[in-house]
C-alpha positions in Angstrom: 14.3 -19.7 89.4 10.6 -19.9 88.4 7.9 -19.7 91.2 5.7 -22.5 91.5 2.0 -22.8 89.9 3.1 -19.3 87.9 0.2 -18.3 85.8 1.2 -17.7 82.1 -1.1 -16.6 79.0 -1.6 -19.3 76.4 1.1 -19.0 73.2 -0.5 -18.5 69.8 -0.5 -22.1 69.0 -2.5 -23.1 72.2 -5.0 -20.2 71.3 -5.6 -21.7 68.1 -6.7 -24.7 69.9 -8.9 -22.7 71.9 -10.4 -21.2 69.0 -11.2 -24.7 67.7 -12.8 -25.4 71.2 -14.8 -22.2 71.3 -16.3 -22.7 67.7 -17.4 -26.5 68.4 -20.2 -27.8 70.0 -18.3 -31.1 70.4 -15.2 -30.5 72.7 -13.6 -33.7 71.5 -12.3 -31.9 68.3 -8.7 -31.2 70.2 -7.9 -34.7 71.3 -4.9 -36.2 70.3 -5.7 -39.8 70.8 -2.9 -42.2 69.5 -1.3 -45.8 70.7 2.3 -47.3 70.4 2.0 -51.0 70.6 5.3 -53.5 70.7 5.9 -57.3 70.7 8.3 -56.6 73.4 6.6 -58.0 76.5 6.0 -55.2 79.1 5.9 -55.3 83.2 3.1 -53.2 83.5 3.7 -52.5 87.3 7.4 -51.3 86.1 5.9 -49.5 83.3 3.3 -47.3 85.5 6.4 -46.4 87.7 7.8 -45.3 84.4 5.0 -43.2 83.7 5.3 -41.5 87.0 8.7 -40.7 86.6 7.8 -39.6 82.9 5.3 -37.0 84.4 8.2 -35.6 86.6 10.3 -35.4 83.4 7.9 -34.1 81.1 6.4 -30.7 82.0 3.6 -30.9 79.6 1.9 -33.6 81.3 1.7 -31.4 84.4 0.3 -28.4 82.8 -3.3 -27.1 84.2 -5.6 -24.6 83.1 -7.7 -21.9 84.7 -9.9 -19.0 83.8 -8.3 -15.7 85.0 -10.2 -12.2 84.1 -12.2 -14.0 81.7 -9.1 -15.3 79.6 -8.0 -19.1 79.9 -4.5 -19.2 81.6 -1.7 -22.1 82.2 0.3 -23.3 85.0 2.4 -26.1 85.9 1.9 -28.5 88.9 4.9 -29.6 90.7 3.7 -33.4 90.9 0.7 -35.2 89.0 1.1 -38.8 90.1 -0.9 -41.3 88.6 -2.1 -44.0 91.3 -3.3 -46.8 89.0 -3.3 -47.2 85.1 -6.1 -49.4 83.9 -5.0 -52.2 82.0 -7.0 -53.7 79.2 -6.6 -57.2 77.1 -8.2 -56.9 73.8 -9.3 -60.3 72.1 -9.8 -58.6 68.7 -8.5 -55.8 66.7 -12.3 -54.7 66.4 -12.7 -54.8 70.2 -9.8 -52.7 70.4 -10.6 -50.1 67.8 -14.3 -50.0 69.2 -12.8 -49.2 73.1 -10.2 -46.3 71.8 -12.3 -44.7 69.5 -14.9 -44.4 72.2 -12.3 -42.9 74.1 -11.0 -40.7 71.4 -14.7 -39.4 71.1 -14.9 -38.5 74.8 -14.3 -34.8 75.3 -11.1 -33.9 77.4 -12.1 -30.8 79.3 -9.0 -28.8 79.9 -10.5 -27.4 83.0 -10.9 -30.6 84.6 -8.1 -33.0 82.9 -5.5 -33.0 80.2 -5.0 -36.6 79.3 -5.8 -40.0 79.9 -3.5 -43.2 79.6 -4.3 -46.8 79.4 -2.2 -49.9 79.1 -3.0 -52.8 76.7 -2.4 -56.0 75.3 -3.7 -56.9 71.7 -4.9 -59.8 70.0 -1.6 -60.2 68.3 -0.1 -60.4 71.8 1.5 -57.2 71.6 1.8 -55.0 74.6 0.9 -51.1 74.3 0.2 -47.7 75.8 -2.6 -45.6 74.9 -2.6 -42.0 75.3 -5.4 -39.5 74.7 -3.8 -35.7 75.3 -5.7 -32.4 75.3 -4.1 -30.6 71.9 -3.5 -27.5 74.6 -0.9 -29.6 76.3 0.7 -31.7 73.6 0.8 -31.8 69.5 1.8 -35.0 67.5 5.3 -34.4 67.6 5.2 -34.0 71.7 3.0 -37.2 71.7 6.1 -39.3 69.7 8.4 -37.4 72.8 6.2 -38.6 75.1 6.1 -42.4 73.7 10.0 -42.2 73.1 10.8 -41.1 76.8 8.5 -43.4 78.3 10.2 -46.2 77.0 13.9 -44.7 77.4 12.9 -44.4 81.3 11.3 -47.9 81.6 14.4 -49.6 80.0 16.6 -47.9 82.5 14.5 -49.1 85.3 14.7 -52.7 83.7 18.7 -52.5 83.5 19.0 -50.4 86.6 21.1 -48.0 84.6 20.8 -44.4 84.5 18.0 -42.4 83.5 17.9 -41.0 80.0 19.1 -37.3 79.3 16.4 -34.7 80.8 13.7 -33.5 78.1 13.9 -29.8 77.9 11.1 -27.6 79.6 7.9 -26.3 77.6 7.6 -23.8 80.6 11.2 -22.5 79.9 10.2 -22.0 76.3 7.0 -20.0 76.9 8.8 -16.5 77.5 10.4 -17.0 73.7 6.9 -17.1 72.4 5.7 -14.0 74.1 9.0 -12.1 73.1 8.3 -13.1 69.6 4.8 -11.1 69.9 6.6 -8.0 70.6 9.4 -8.2 68.2 10.6 -6.7 64.9 10.2 -10.3 63.3 6.6 -10.7 64.0 6.0 -7.0 62.0 8.1 -8.4 59.7 6.2 -12.0 59.1 2.9 -9.8 59.5 4.0 -7.9 56.4 5.1 -11.0 54.6 1.7 -12.4 54.7 0.0 -9.5 54.1 2.0 -8.9 51.0 1.0 -12.5 50.0 -2.4 -12.4 49.9 -2.6 -8.8 48.6 -0.4 -10.1 45.8 -2.7 -13.0 44.8 -5.1 -10.3 43.6 -8.3 -12.1 44.3 -10.2 -13.9 47.0 -9.0 -17.7 47.2 -11.1 -20.5 45.7 -12.4 -23.2 47.5 -11.7 -26.7 45.7 -13.2 -29.4 47.9 -12.6 -33.2 46.8 -16.1 -33.7 46.9 -16.7 -31.2 43.7 -18.2 -27.8 43.2 -21.6 -28.8 44.3 -21.7 -27.0 47.7 -20.3 -23.9 45.8 -22.8 -24.0 43.1 -25.9 -24.3 45.3 -24.7 -21.4 47.4 -24.0 -19.3 44.3 -27.6 -19.3 43.4 -27.8 -16.4 46.3 -24.1 -15.0 45.5 -22.9 -15.7 41.8 -19.6 -14.5 42.2 -18.7 -16.7 45.4 -15.6 -18.5 45.4 -15.5 -19.4 49.2 -18.6 -21.3 50.3 -20.0 -21.6 54.0 -18.0 -24.6 54.7 -18.1 -24.4 58.6 -20.9 -26.3 60.4 -20.3 -26.8 64.1 -23.6 -28.7 64.7 -23.1 -31.1 61.5 -19.6 -32.1 62.2 -19.4 -35.7 62.4 -16.3 -37.5 61.3 -15.3 -40.6 59.9 -12.1 -41.8 59.1 -10.4 -44.2 56.5 -6.9 -45.8 56.5 -5.6 -46.2 53.2 -2.0 -47.5 52.0 0.3 -47.4 49.0 1.6 -50.4 47.6 5.5 -51.2 47.8 6.3 -50.4 44.3 4.5 -46.9 44.5 6.6 -46.4 47.8 9.9 -47.1 46.3 9.0 -44.8 43.3 7.9 -41.5 45.3 10.4 -41.9 48.3 13.4 -42.7 45.7 12.1 -39.6 43.4 12.4 -37.6 46.6 15.9 -38.6 47.6 17.5 -38.3 44.3 15.7 -34.7 43.7 16.2 -33.6 47.4 12.5 -32.8 47.4 10.4 -33.5 51.0 7.8 -36.3 50.4 5.1 -34.0 51.4 5.5 -31.8 48.6 4.4 -34.6 46.1 1.8 -35.5 48.5 0.5 -32.3 48.6 1.0 -31.6 44.6 -0.9 -34.8 43.9 -3.9 -33.6 46.3 -4.0 -30.4 44.7 -4.2 -31.3 41.0 -6.8 -34.2 41.8 -9.1 -31.5 43.7 -8.4 -29.0 40.9 -9.7 -31.5 38.0 -12.8 -32.1 40.4 -13.3 -28.1 40.2 -13.2 -26.6 36.8 -9.5 -27.3 36.5 -8.8 -24.3 38.8 -5.3 -23.0 39.0 -5.7 -21.7 42.8 -6.0 -23.9 45.7 -5.5 -23.8 49.4 -4.3 -26.3 51.6 -3.4 -26.0 55.3 -0.4 -27.5 56.6 0.7 -28.1 59.9 4.4 -27.1 60.8 6.1 -28.6 64.0 7.9 -25.4 64.6 10.8 -27.9 66.2 14.0 -26.6 64.5 16.5 -27.1 67.5 17.5 -30.1 69.3 16.4 -28.8 72.5 12.9 -27.9 70.7 12.6 -31.5 69.7 13.3 -33.0 72.9 10.4 -31.1 74.6 6.7 -31.5 74.9 4.1 -28.9 74.8 1.7 -27.7 71.9 4.1 -25.8 69.6 2.8 -26.9 66.1 1.3 -24.0 63.7 -1.0 -23.9 60.9 0.3 -22.2 57.6 -2.0 -21.4 54.9 -0.7 -22.8 51.3 -2.5 -21.2 48.6 -0.9 -21.7 45.4 -1.6 -20.6 42.1 -0.6 -23.1 39.6 -1.3 -22.3 35.9 -2.2 -25.7 34.0 0.5 -25.1 31.5 3.0 -25.5 33.8 4.7 -28.9 33.7 5.0 -31.4 36.7 8.4 -30.8 37.5 7.9 -27.1 37.5 4.7 -27.0 39.6 6.9 -29.4 42.1 9.6 -26.4 42.3 6.6 -23.8 42.9 4.9 -25.9 45.5 8.2 -26.2 47.2 9.6 -22.5 47.2 6.1 -21.4 48.7 6.8 -24.0 51.2 10.3 -22.9 52.0 9.0 -19.2 51.8 6.1 -19.7 54.3 8.2 -22.0 56.8 10.6 -18.8 57.2 7.7 -17.1 58.7 6.3 -20.2 60.5 5.9 -18.6 63.9 3.3 -16.0 62.8 -0.1 -16.8 64.7 -2.6 -18.7 62.8 -5.2 -16.6 64.5 -3.5 -13.4 63.0 -3.3 -14.8 59.7 -6.9 -15.7 59.5 -8.2 -12.3 60.3 -5.8 -10.9 57.9 -7.2 -13.0 55.3 -10.9 -12.2 56.5 -10.3 -8.5 56.2 -8.5 -8.5 52.9 -11.1 -11.0 51.3 -14.1 -9.9 53.4 -15.0 -13.6 54.5 -17.3 -14.3 56.9 -16.4 -16.2 59.8 -18.2 -19.3 58.5 -16.4 -19.1 55.0 -13.3 -21.4 54.6 -11.1 -21.8 51.7 -8.8 -24.6 52.6 -9.5 -28.1 50.9 -7.9 -29.9 53.8 -5.5 -29.8 57.0 -2.5 -31.8 55.7 0.2 -33.3 57.8 3.5 -35.2 57.2 4.5 -37.1 60.2 8.3 -38.5 60.5 7.2 -41.5 62.5 9.6 -44.1 60.5 12.6 -41.8 61.8 11.2 -41.1 65.4 10.5 -44.9 65.7 13.9 -45.6 65.6 14.4 -43.7 69.0 11.8 -45.6 70.5 13.6 -48.8 72.2 10.5 -51.0 71.2 10.5 -53.9 68.8 8.3 -53.7 65.8 6.4 -50.4 67.0 3.0 -50.1 65.8 1.4 -46.6 66.1 -2.4 -46.0 65.8 -4.5 -43.1 65.5 -8.5 -42.9 66.5 -10.8 -40.8 65.3 -12.2 -38.4 68.0 -15.6 -38.4 66.0 -15.9 -34.5 65.2 -13.9 -32.3 63.1 -14.1 -28.7 62.6 -13.1 -28.7 58.9 -14.3 -30.6 56.2 -11.0 -32.9 55.8 -7.7 -33.6 57.9 -5.1 -35.9 56.3 -2.0 -37.4 57.9 0.8 -39.4 56.0 3.7 -41.3 56.7 5.9 -43.7 55.8 5.0 -47.0 57.5 7.8 -48.6 60.2 8.9 -51.2 57.7 9.5 -48.6 55.1 7.2 -50.2 52.6 4.2 -48.3 52.6 2.9 -44.7 52.6 0.1 -44.7 54.8 -2.6 -42.1 54.5 -5.1 -41.2 57.4 -8.3 -39.1 56.3 -10.4 -37.7 58.8 -13.5 -36.5 57.0 -16.8 -34.6 57.7 -19.7 -36.6 56.9 -22.1 -33.9 56.0 -19.8 -33.0 53.0 -17.6 -35.7 52.3 -18.3 -39.5 51.6 -15.9 -42.4 51.5 -15.9 -42.6 47.8 -14.8 -39.0 47.9 -11.8 -40.1 49.9 -11.0 -43.3 48.0 -11.1 -41.3 44.9 -8.8 -38.8 46.4 -6.3 -41.1 47.6 -6.3 -43.2 44.1 -6.5 -40.0 42.0 -3.4 -38.4 44.1 -1.1 -41.8 43.5 -2.3 -42.5 39.9 -1.2 -38.8 39.1 2.1 -39.1 41.0 3.1 -42.5 39.4 2.7 -41.1 36.0 4.1 -37.6 36.5 7.3 -39.1 38.2 7.7 -41.0 35.1 6.9 -38.2 32.8 8.0 -34.9 34.7 7.5 -33.0 31.6 3.5 -33.6 31.5 1.5 -30.3 32.2 -1.1 -30.2 34.8 -3.9 -29.8 32.2 -2.5 -33.3 30.9 -2.5 -34.7 34.2 -6.2 -33.9 34.6 -6.9 -36.6 32.1 -4.8 -39.3 33.6 -7.2 -42.1 34.2 
């Protein structure tokens, strides 16, 4: 039996979020703002009751944080009821976007609060729930667990039937994380990434989607520089772009993935990497951060909390490789890295800096990337025509964060780009999006084409 209000250290994924908070002047960088709307009419009074039941079922919503001995610690409240949920009625999409993006840009300070919830109706007579959670309590996958279970609880209240099966407890998962840090597996994972970085033989290359101008400017002082200073905690304003594919391109990409047993995110990463390489001297060396949910078991997939871990996907792709060979190489590296996905990102970052002699402000990743399986998760929500929306918190620590997911009707690939405006402009993002899919459309029809040839596809 776990004692009430037991203090626990942060697990590595939470420490990564604290790291982001520490080096950001604008503390909303760790907000997770998302809404789910449905054409089904909801009783907001009953939904408020369901929300309080959800808080008792989903222990990450009862997480609290405190400083102890100079360290951030966490504990779980027994109860955390919300007395009243504000209900909003939006006359237009613009009014909805403006309100929720303003909330998304408002910092959640984990020592004082951990999440905010609103109910709303939109201009298309949809009924919805908006959640803005601190990343210390919840990652994107956990947000989907929240919505799925909240609607299941609501359905039980409507029907008078039994409550859904209990969620797994994040609190019970924590000891597994602490044990890993003292295990032989942790040592093996460290050895793997050490060997990976040293095996590269040279520092990585920053292939930003905005081209090499920033690197060249800094090379005036240091001619052999490959990784410029991209971190800027002051000029971290971010804007977002939501771009989609057409139905034909979506069928081509997803059909090819199904036929060849390749994860769609592999194709997306390959397309983005080739576009970025084309802008940066046709480099064969690119790095992309990818977010791994780390939820493998059924129990982990039925649990809240912050578990997602950043993995550094640095790939050397000689331009003589064919597209088919390139996909196999990117896929093999992803599989290899995922076998060591528990290794803490902070440890991996420090290892990389020591090996390559980076400063704290240098960063080689061209973007952070996440593939969200929302189309699969939406089937479990029990909501008619669910619509997800993600909101821009207005600040970001890296140059670019890209989400991709399949639209819930299955007809489009939707791409959300959050980019730092001091480095990247809207035109860069549109070129990245168009370039990626132009490359993929041609390459899937001509898989024997080399990367060097794909650089010239227009």
